[in-house]
Residue, then its C-alpha position, 0 to 999 in steps of 0.5 A: m797282522a793277520g792274527l793268530t791261528p791254530n796254524t801260526p808258528t809259536p816261538t819255542a825260544v826267544t833270546a835277547h842278545q844285547q851286544s849284537r843288538v838282535l832278537e833271536v827267535s825259534f819257532s815251532d815249525g823249525a824257523s829260526f830268526r835273528i831279527p835286529f832290534e833297529l828293525m823291530r824299532v823302525y817297524s814297530p806295530s805301534a800307532e807312534v810308527k804306523g799312525h792311525g791309517p794309510g799315509q800316517e807312518t812316521l819315518q824312524t830314523g837315528k835307531r841304529d844303536v837302539g837297545l832293548t831295556a826290557l822284554e815282557p810276554v803279553g798273554h800267550y800271543a806276543i811280546k812287549p819290548t822296551f827300547s833304549d830310546g823310551h819307545d814301549s807302545g808296540l806289541f809284537s804278535w807271534d805272526y808279526l815276529y814271523h813276519l819281520g824275520s822272514q821278510q827281513a831282507e825286503l823290509w830293509q830294501q823297503y826302510e832304505a828306499r823310504l829314507a832315500e826318498a826322504g833325504v835322510t840316512r839310518d842315522t839321521p836324528m829323529v826330529k820331534a813332529g810339531g803341529g797336527s794331532a798328537c797321539s799319545s801311546h803312553 
């Protein structure tokens, strides 16, 4: 996340579409994206998903039907979604939402490649990790 600059496009409208499970975001530069909740969930910028450093990422599976139960503004720079699986520790800054929307095709390809490499599918249930160091993000 590069952070916000005076040139960072800011949202002019944010709409959560529950039935189609997409977040529609329109930006001040005229760009508009429909970001699936699943994509947001598997690329959540939280420590629970990204880990605390390179190589510590947790591959998210079983999130195809994830929904949003809440969507809260965080200052003037981000939103905090609460997903139907209970995940609520990711803050999605405006630049990160723009990245998710504008790079959607590439992000899906990367996700599908990581799934294939792990021998799982998008619908494989998440397995609770055991052992190792735990990171509490709640």
